C-alpha positions as CSV (number, residue, x, y, z in Angstrom):
1,X,188.8,187.7,168.5
2,X,189.9,185.1,165.9
3,X,193.0,183.0,166.7
4,X,194.5,183.9,163.3
5,X,194.8,187.6,164.2
6,X,197.3,189.1,166.6
7,X,196.0,189.9,170.0
8,X,197.1,193.6,170.0
9,X,194.8,194.4,167.1
10,X,191.6,196.3,167.8
11,X,188.4,197.2,166.0
12,X,188.6,200.7,164.8
13,X,185.8,203.2,165.0
14,X,183.5,203.7,161.9
15,X,185.0,205.5,158.9
16,X,184.6,209.2,158.6
17,X,181.7,211.0,157.0
18,X,184.1,212.2,154.3
19,X,184.2,208.6,153.0
20,X,180.5,208.3,152.8
21,X,179.7,211.9,151.8
22,X,178.6,214.5,154.2
23,X,174.9,215.0,154.9
24,X,173.9,211.6,153.5
25,X,170.2,212.6,153.8
26,X,170.6,214.9,150.8
27,X,170.1,213.6,147.3
28,X,172.7,215.9,146.0
29,X,175.2,214.5,148.5
30,X,174.4,210.9,147.4
31,X,174.7,211.9,143.7
32,X,178.1,213.5,144.3
33,X,179.5,210.6,146.4
34,X,178.3,208.1,143.8
35,X,179.8,210.0,140.9
36,X,183.1,210.5,142.7
37,X,183.3,206.8,143.4
38,X,181.9,205.7,140.0
39,X,184.2,207.7,137.7
40,X,187.4,205.8,138.5
41,X,185.4,202.5,138.5
42,X,183.9,203.3,135.1
43,X,187.3,204.4,133.9
44,X,188.8,201.1,135.1
45,X,186.1,199.1,133.3
46,X,186.7,201.1,130.1
47,X,190.5,200.7,130.4
48,X,190.0,197.0,130.9
49,X,187.8,196.8,127.9
50,X,190.4,198.8,125.9
51,X,192.7,195.8,126.3
52,X,190.2,193.5,124.7
53,X,189.4,196.1,122.0
54,X,193.1,196.4,121.1
55,X,193.3,192.6,120.7
56,X,190.2,192.4,118.6
57,X,191.1,195.4,116.3
58,X,194.6,194.2,115.7
59,X,193.6,190.5,115.1
60,X,190.8,191.8,112.9
61,X,193.5,193.2,110.5
62,X,194.6,189.7,109.9
63,X,191.3,188.7,108.3
64,X,187.8,187.3,109.1
65,X,189.0,183.8,110.0
66,X,191.5,185.0,112.6
67,X,188.9,187.5,113.9
68,X,186.3,184.7,114.2
69,X,188.8,182.5,116.1
70,X,189.7,185.4,118.4
71,X,186.0,186.1,119.1
72,X,185.4,182.4,120.0
73,X,188.6,182.0,122.0
74,X,188.1,185.3,123.9
75,X,184.4,184.4,124.7
76,X,185.4,181.0,126.1
77,X,188.2,182.4,128.2
78,X,186.1,185.3,129.4
79,X,183.2,183.0,130.3
80,X,185.5,180.9,132.5
81,X,187.2,184.0,133.9
82,X,183.9,185.8,134.7
83,X,182.7,182.8,136.8
84,X,185.9,183.1,138.9
85,X,185.5,186.9,139.1
86,X,182.3,186.3,141.2
87,X,184.6,185.3,144.1
88,X,186.6,188.5,143.6
89,X,183.4,190.7,143.4
90,X,182.2,189.0,146.7
91,X,184.9,191.1,148.5
92,X,182.9,194.2,147.7
93,X,179.8,193.8,149.8
94,X,181.7,192.0,152.6
95,X,184.5,194.5,152.9
96,X,182.2,197.5,152.4
97,X,180.0,196.5,155.3
98,X,183.1,195.9,157.5
99,X,184.6,199.2,156.4
100,X,181.3,200.9,157.2
101,X,181.3,199.7,160.8
102,X,185.1,200.2,161.2
103,X,186.1,196.6,161.4
104,X,189.4,196.7,159.5
105,X,190.4,193.2,160.4
106,X,187.3,191.9,158.7
107,X,188.2,193.8,155.6
108,X,191.6,192.1,155.6
109,X,190.2,188.6,156.1
110,X,187.7,189.0,153.3
111,X,190.4,190.0,150.8
112,X,192.8,187.4,151.9
113,X,190.3,184.6,151.6
114,X,189.1,185.9,148.2
115,X,192.7,185.6,147.0
116,X,192.8,182.0,148.3
117,X,189.6,181.1,146.5
118,X,190.5,182.6,143.1
119,X,193.9,180.9,143.3
120,X,192.2,177.5,143.7
121,X,189.7,178.3,141.0
122,X,192.5,179.3,138.5
123,X,194.1,175.8,138.8
124,X,190.8,174.1,138.0
125,X,189.9,176.5,135.2
126,X,193.1,176.0,133.2
127,X,192.4,172.2,132.9
128,X,189.2,173.0,131.0
129,X,190.6,175.8,128.9
130,X,193.3,173.5,127.6
131,X,190.6,171.5,125.7
132,X,189.0,174.6,123.9
133,X,189.6,173.2,120.4
134,X,187.8,169.9,121.3
135,X,184.9,171.8,122.8
136,X,184.5,174.0,119.7
137,X,184.6,171.0,117.3
138,X,181.9,169.4,119.4
139,X,179.8,172.5,118.9
140,X,180.2,172.1,115.1
141,X,182.5,175.1,114.6
142,X,184.7,175.5,111.5
143,X,187.8,173.2,112.1
144,X,190.3,175.9,111.0
145,X,188.6,178.5,113.3
146,X,188.5,176.0,116.2
147,X,192.2,175.1,115.8
148,X,193.2,178.8,115.8
149,X,191.0,179.5,118.8
150,X,192.3,176.5,120.7
151,X,195.9,177.6,120.1
152,X,195.1,181.1,121.3
153,X,193.4,180.0,124.5
154,X,196.3,177.5,125.4
155,X,198.5,180.6,125.8
156,X,196.1,183.1,127.2
157,X,194.8,180.6,129.8
158,X,198.0,181.2,131.9
159,X,196.7,184.8,132.5
160,X,193.8,183.5,134.5
161,X,195.5,183.7,138.0
162,X,196.9,187.2,137.6
163,X,193.7,188.5,136.1
164,X,191.6,187.2,139.0
165,X,194.1,188.6,141.5
166,X,193.8,191.9,139.9
167,X,190.0,191.6,140.0
168,X,190.0,190.8,143.8
169,X,192.3,193.7,144.6
170,X,190.3,196.1,142.4
171,X,187.3,195.3,144.6
172,X,189.3,196.0,147.7
173,X,190.7,199.3,146.4
174,X,187.2,200.4,145.5
175,X,186.1,199.8,149.1
176,X,189.3,201.5,150.4
177,X,188.5,204.6,148.4
178,X,191.5,204.0,146.1
179,X,189.7,203.0,142.9
180,X,191.8,205.5,140.9
181,X,194.9,203.3,141.6
182,X,193.4,200.4,139.8
183,X,192.5,202.8,137.0
184,X,196.1,203.9,136.7
185,X,197.4,200.4,136.7
186,X,195.0,199.3,133.9
187,X,195.9,202.3,131.8
188,X,199.6,201.3,132.1
189,X,198.5,197.8,131.1
190,X,196.6,199.2,128.1
191,X,199.7,200.9,126.7
192,X,201.8,197.7,127.4
193,X,199.2,195.5,125.7
194,X,199.0,197.7,122.7
195,X,202.7,197.9,122.2
196,X,203.1,194.1,122.7
197,X,200.2,193.3,120.3
198,X,201.7,195.5,117.6
199,X,205.1,193.9,118.0
200,X,204.1,190.3,118.4
201,X,201.2,190.0,116.0
202,X,202.9,191.7,113.0
203,X,206.6,191.3,113.8
204,X,207.6,194.9,114.6
205,X,210.5,196.1,116.8
206,X,212.5,193.1,115.9
207,X,210.0,190.6,117.3
208,X,208.7,187.5,115.5
209,X,205.4,187.8,113.6
210,X,203.2,185.4,115.6
211,X,199.8,186.3,114.3
212,X,196.9,185.5,116.7
213,X,199.3,183.8,119.1
214,X,201.2,187.0,119.5
215,X,198.0,188.6,120.8
216,X,197.7,185.8,123.4
217,X,201.3,186.3,124.5
218,X,200.7,190.1,124.8
219,X,197.7,189.5,127.0
220,X,199.5,187.1,129.3
221,X,202.5,189.5,129.8
222,X,200.1,192.5,130.4
223,X,198.0,190.7,133.0
224,X,201.2,189.7,135.0
225,X,202.5,193.3,134.9
226,X,199.1,194.7,136.2
227,X,198.7,192.1,138.9
228,X,202.2,192.8,140.3
229,X,201.7,196.5,140.3
230,X,198.4,196.3,142.2
231,X,199.8,193.8,144.7
232,X,202.8,196.1,145.4
233,X,200.5,199.1,146.0
234,X,198.0,197.3,148.1
235,X,200.7,195.9,150.4
236,X,202.9,199.0,150.6
237,X,200.8,202.1,150.4
238,X,201.0,204.1,153.7
239,X,197.3,205.1,153.4
240,X,196.3,201.4,153.5
241,X,198.3,200.4,156.6
242,X,195.0,200.2,158.6
243,X,194.2,197.0,156.7
244,X,197.8,195.5,156.7
245,X,196.4,193.4,153.8
246,X,199.0,190.7,153.5
247,X,199.8,190.1,157.2
248,X,199.7,186.4,158.0
249,X,198.6,185.7,154.4
250,X,199.3,182.0,154.8
251,X,196.8,181.6,157.7
252,X,193.3,180.5,156.9
253,X,190.1,182.1,158.1
254,X,187.7,179.4,157.3
255,X,184.5,181.3,158.2
256,X,185.5,184.1,155.9
257,X,186.5,181.6,153.2
258,X,183.0,180.1,153.4
259,X,181.5,183.6,153.3
260,X,183.4,184.4,150.1
261,X,182.3,181.1,148.5
262,X,178.7,181.5,149.8
263,X,178.3,184.9,148.3
264,X,180.7,184.5,145.4
265,X,179.2,181.5,143.6
266,X,175.7,183.0,143.2
267,X,177.4,186.2,141.9
268,X,179.4,184.0,139.5
269,X,176.3,182.2,138.4
270,X,174.5,185.4,137.9
271,X,177.2,186.9,135.7
272,X,177.9,183.7,133.9
273,X,174.3,183.3,133.0
274,X,174.4,186.6,131.1
275,X,177.9,186.1,129.7
276,X,176.9,182.6,128.8
277,X,173.9,183.9,126.9
278,X,176.1,186.1,124.7
279,X,178.6,183.2,124.3
280,X,175.8,180.9,123.2
281,X,174.7,183.6,120.8
282,X,178.3,183.6,119.4
283,X,178.0,179.9,118.9
284,X,174.7,180.2,117.0
285,X,176.2,183.1,114.9
286,X,179.0,180.6,114.0
287,X,176.4,178.4,112.4
288,X,175.5,181.3,110.1
289,X,179.1,181.6,108.8
290,X,182.4,183.5,109.4
291,X,181.1,186.8,108.1
292,X,178.1,186.8,110.4
293,X,180.2,185.7,113.4
294,X,182.8,188.4,112.7
295,X,180.0,191.0,112.4
296,X,178.5,189.8,115.7
297,X,181.9,190.0,117.4
298,X,182.3,193.6,116.3
299,X,178.9,194.7,117.4
300,X,179.3,192.8,120.7
301,X,182.6,194.5,121.3
302,X,181.1,198.0,120.7
303,X,178.2,197.3,123.0
304,X,180.5,195.8,125.6
305,X,182.5,199.0,125.6
306,X,179.3,201.0,126.3
307,X,178.3,198.5,129.0
308,X,181.4,199.3,130.9
309,X,179.8,202.5,132.1
310,X,176.8,201.0,133.9
311,X,179.0,198.1,135.0
312,X,181.4,200.5,136.8
313,X,178.4,202.3,138.2
314,X,177.0,199.0,139.4
315,X,180.2,198.4,141.4
316,X,179.9,201.9,142.9
317,X,176.3,201.1,143.8
318,X,177.4,197.9,145.5
319,X,180.0,199.8,147.6
320,X,177.6,202.7,148.4
321,X,174.7,200.4,149.4
322,X,177.1,198.1,151.3
323,X,178.6,201.0,153.3
324,X,175.2,202.3,154.4
325,X,174.0,198.7,155.1
326,X,177.0,198.2,157.3
327,X,176.0,201.4,159.2
328,X,172.4,200.3,159.5
329,X,171.3,203.4,157.6
330,X,168.1,202.3,155.8
331,X,167.3,205.6,154.2
332,X,170.9,205.9,152.9
333,X,170.6,202.5,151.3
334,X,167.5,203.6,149.4
335,X,168.9,206.9,148.3
336,X,172.2,205.4,147.2
337,X,170.4,202.8,145.0
338,X,167.9,205.2,143.4
339,X,170.6,207.7,142.6
340,X,172.6,205.0,140.8
341,X,169.6,203.9,138.8
342,X,168.9,207.5,137.6
343,X,172.6,208.0,136.6
344,X,172.6,204.6,134.8
345,X,169.4,205.5,132.8
346,X,171.0,208.8,131.6
347,X,174.2,207.1,130.5
348,X,172.2,204.5,128.6
349,X,170.3,207.1,126.6
350,X,173.5,208.7,125.6
351,X,175.0,205.4,124.4
352,X,171.9,204.6,122.4
353,X,172.0,207.9,120.6
354,X,175.7,207.2,119.7
355,X,174.8,203.8,118.2
356,X,172.0,205.2,116.2
357,X,173.8,208.2,114.7
358,X,177.2,206.8,113.8
359,X,177.1,203.0,113.3
360,X,179.4,203.0,110.2
361,X,182.1,204.9,111.9
362,X,182.1,202.7,115.0
363,X,182.0,199.4,113.0
364,X,184.7,200.7,110.6
365,X,187.2,200.9,113.5
366,X,187.4,197.1,113.5
367,X,187.8,196.6,109.7
368,X,190.4,197.0,107.1
369,X,188.6,198.3,104.1
370,X,191.0,196.5,101.7
371,X,189.9,193.1,102.9
372,X,187.5,191.4,100.5
373,X,184.8,190.8,103.1
374,X,184.9,194.1,104.9
375,X,181.8,195.5,103.2
376,X,179.8,192.3,104.0
377,X,180.8,192.4,107.6
378,X,179.9,196.1,107.9
379,X,176.4,195.5,106.3
380,X,175.8,192.6,108.6
381,X,176.9,194.4,111.8
382,X,174.8,197.6,111.4
383,X,171.4,196.0,112.3
384,X,173.0,194.4,115.3
385,X,174.1,197.8,116.5
386,X,170.7,199.3,116.0
387,X,169.1,196.6,118.2
388,X,171.9,197.1,120.8
389,X,170.9,200.8,121.0
390,X,167.3,199.7,121.8
391,X,168.2,197.6,124.8
392,X,170.9,199.9,126.3
393,X,168.5,201.2,129.0
394,X,167.3,197.8,130.2
395,X,170.8,196.3,130.0
396,X,172.1,199.2,132.2
397,X,169.3,198.9,134.7
398,X,169.7,195.1,135.1
399,X,173.4,195.7,135.9
400,X,172.5,198.4,138.5
401,X,169.8,196.2,140.0
402,X,172.2,193.3,140.5
403,X,174.9,195.6,141.9
404,X,172.5,197.2,144.5
405,X,171.3,193.7,145.7
406,X,174.9,192.6,146.1
407,X,175.4,195.6,148.4
408,X,172.8,194.0,150.6
409,X,174.6,190.6,150.4
410,X,171.6,189.3,148.4
411,X,173.0,187.0,145.8
412,X,171.0,183.8,145.6
413,X,167.6,185.1,144.4
414,X,169.2,187.5,141.9
415,X,171.0,184.4,140.6
416,X,167.7,182.7,140.0
417,X,166.3,185.8,138.4
418,X,169.3,185.9,136.0
419,X,168.9,182.2,135.1
420,X,165.3,182.5,134.4
421,X,165.6,185.8,132.4
422,X,168.5,184.7,130.3
423,X,168.0,181.0,129.8
424,X,164.2,180.6,130.1
425,X,163.3,183.8,128.3
426,X,166.4,185.1,126.4
427,X,168.0,182.0,124.9
428,X,164.8,180.3,123.6
429,X,163.7,183.6,122.1
430,X,167.0,184.0,120.4
431,X,166.9,180.5,118.9
432,X,163.2,180.8,117.9
433,X,163.6,184.2,116.3
434,X,166.9,183.4,114.7
435,X,166.3,180.0,113.2
436,X,162.6,179.0,113.5
437,X,161.2,182.4,112.5
438,X,164.1,182.8,110.0
439,X,165.4,186.2,111.1
440,X,169.0,185.0,111.4
441,X,171.4,187.1,113.3
442,X,168.9,189.9,113.8
443,X,166.5,187.5,115.5
444,X,169.2,186.2,117.8
445,X,169.9,189.8,118.9
446,X,166.2,190.5,119.6
447,X,166.1,187.4,121.8
448,X,169.0,188.8,123.8
449,X,167.1,192.0,124.3
450,X,164.1,190.2,125.7
451,X,166.2,188.3,128.3
452,X,167.8,191.6,129.5
453,X,164.4,193.3,129.8
454,X,163.1,190.5,132.0
455,X,166.2,190.7,134.3
456,X,166.0,194.5,134.5
457,X,162.4,194.4,135.7
458,X,162.8,191.6,138.2
459,X,166.1,192.8,139.7
460,X,165.0,196.4,140.3
461,X,161.6,195.3,141.6
462,X,163.4,193.2,144.3
463,X,165.5,196.1,145.4
464,X,162.5,198.4,145.6
465,X,160.7,195.8,147.8
466,X,163.8,195.3,150.0
467,X,161.9,196.4,153.2
468,X,159.0,194.0,152.7
469,X,161.3,191.2,151.8
470,X,163.5,191.7,154.8
471,X,166.7,192.3,152.9
472,X,167.9,195.0,155.2
473,X,168.0,192.6,158.1
474,X,171.1,190.8,156.7
475,X,174.5,191.7,158.0
């Protein structure tokens, strides 16, 4: 027993079959359990994305320059945030395995140390975010766009800590079978964010018209509200007393701290390699002009909304695989993973059909038709959306493959797979097709598709070979 825990605590018996789904040997049982867990996780991802969509849509009404600045600023903030989120996501496999074997103290320790890690990360991240304008000028972006983006990020950077706290506790609530609570909190945040954006960007309800800075203030306020709500629920809900989450919060558990860092940084690197690929694509789009960058930002926002479905499903796969891994149920691990793959493929086909059949309507949501450049942005964005439809399936499967491997606490090799797929295959292909071959923005998007294809093949192949590679021996 660790010295940081009270002596009267005991290890509880494994969680009930209701949490894992009765008759786990049946495919139908796995499918039902996965869907029940995935629906609130997908809803949470969509609600989270709705916050970003609200920002982009309302800032887009200000004009192409403001939209381009918001795209760059958001991409930079999101890139830094997503690296830190790896330490929040690391809670999922660690806590799921502990929950599966009934070790509630280990659940608490993993969450506590994750919050410590993201707190330290936030302090470091804000130093770099403060210099966003300088970074964009170094990358040869338009000076006016760089100045607006820098001003935006200097406000929104203060939301890093509450955003990462929310991410860590979302992981915990998913393991604790309370994912719907995080969904409710983010829905509340969505309404709050929309109202504040409307008020602060355009000066409604007696508020000052702050333009793009108003959107940043709205984001900061919303993240603080959501973090406080989820902290209160996690610490006070009677159904979560078994974890006593914030007991002795000030006491370190260095082995668990190291575990979160050990698992978290490869997860961060894996995610950042993909996010960085799209961020680098945004930089290259900026070389092609504000209209092309704005069109790219709209198409990327639409595809990101669709990607929230497999991303939420990937989190469900991590939890389901992790629970069975903690129980030592090898057959359950395989069935949980394959069911998630099949559901992801079906979702991806539906998304692709939507992109193909109604691109004008989707892109038009982000544009004010009275703006002079609206027609040019629409025409430029349509081919991007067509290409996005083509790679929906591989993008979904690479996310699921990564999620399943995390459930096995396998993070370092997937990190290498991601780095190779996105930066040895995807990025060179995007540059060559976009600028050397002369296809412009369309070529950049096809390069992205090639990188995602490579990741999908390699990630899922590794999970299918888990027995031969000895991945099921890890605990």
